[in-house]
N, C-alpha and C positions, 0 to 999 in steps of 0.2 A: 553115255547114259540116255536112256529113253525118256522122252518128255512125258509127264503125267497127262492123263486124259481128263478132260472135264466132263461133268455131268450137269445138264441143265434141264429143269422141268419148266414147262410153260403152258398157259391156258389155250385151249381151242374150243370153238363152239360146235364143231362137227368132226368126228373121228374119220369118217369116210373121206371128207375133203382133205383132212390132214394127211391121210394115207396117199391120196392121189397126188398131192403137192410134194410132200417129202419123199415118198417112194417113187412116184412117177416123174415129176418134173426135175427134182434134184437128184434122183437116183440113189437115195439112201436105202440100205438094206433094213428091213423090218426085223426087230427082235421080239422079245416077249410082249404080251399085250393082255388086256382084259376088256371088259365092256366100258371101262372108264379111262383107260390110258393105253398108249402105244409107245414102245421104245423104238428109236431109229439110230442107225449107225451113220453119223455125220463125219466122214473121214476119220474114223476111229474114236470119235467122241460120242458119248451117249446123251442123246436128247430125248426127252419124254413129253409127248403131247398129252395133256390131261384134259378130259372133257369138262368144260365149264360153260354150260349153255347160257347162263346169264351174264357172261363176261362183258365188260365195257372196256374197249380199247381206248387208252388215253394217248392222245397224239401230240404231246408237247415236243417241240423241236428247238434246237439251238443252231445258230449259223456257224458253219464250218467251211472256211474257204469259199464263202459266198453261197453255199447251198444250205437249205433247211434239212437238217439231219435229225431223225427221230431220237430223242433222248434214250428211250428204252429200245434196245436192239441187241442182237447177238449175231455172230457169223464166224467166218474163217479167214485166215491169212493163207492164201494159196500161192503157188509158184505163178509167175507171170503167164506162162504157157497154159496152165490149168485155168487161170482166171479168164483168159481170152476164150478158151473152149466153153467155159460155163456161160460167159456173156453171150456167146453165139447160141448156145443151147436154150437159154432163157428167151432170147429174142425170137428164135424159131418157134418156141412154145407159146408165143404171144403174151408172155409175162409183162405186166405193166411195171415200169420202174419208178420208184419214188425219186431216185437219183440215177439218171442214165449212166451207163459205163463211161468213165472219164478218168483223166489224170488230175489228181488234186495236189496242191502245194508244189506246182511245177517249179523246177530249179532250186527247190529248198531241200534241206536235209531229210525232211519227212515225205518227199515225193512218193506218191503211191497211186496205183490204179484202184478205183473204187466203184462200187455200184450198190444201190439199196433196192430191195424189193419187199413185198409183204406176202405172208402166207394167206390162205383163205380166211383166217380169223383176225387178220390185221396185225399180226406180230411182225415187226420189222427185222430184216436180216441184212447184214452188210457182208459183202465179199470183197476182199482187197488183196493187193499183191504189191510187193516192193521189188524193184529191179535188183536191189542189193539187200538181202536179209539182215545184214549187220546194221542197217539203218532203222530197223523196226522200233528200237528203243532209244535211238540216238537223240541227243539234245543239242548238239552243235557240230 
């Protein structure tokens, strides 16, 4: 059975900057658009950047395995190989990391590779990978 795809709409202050980041840096194919929004294909999921010039980014964080993690964020769980390629691509593009690429929860059931970045409007994105996908929702 195919997994359902998610749809996420989020605010951006500049559509051209969103296109450059999501299309150029992350390599998302652009879908439909208007003067106020743009659809992007994020690995088969529909994300929509909505122009909101007066947006205020709230930067509340929680501590997760010693790192300050933005409470409001979205992202993908990739294969470990794809995660490594993306980390390299982001580094080469000069992307600033909120949380540098690293392994979190080492030696624990939830061990995962993770990294956090922001788009040009301050929206936080997390990309993570598990060596064993059966551990994504494991509790013990």
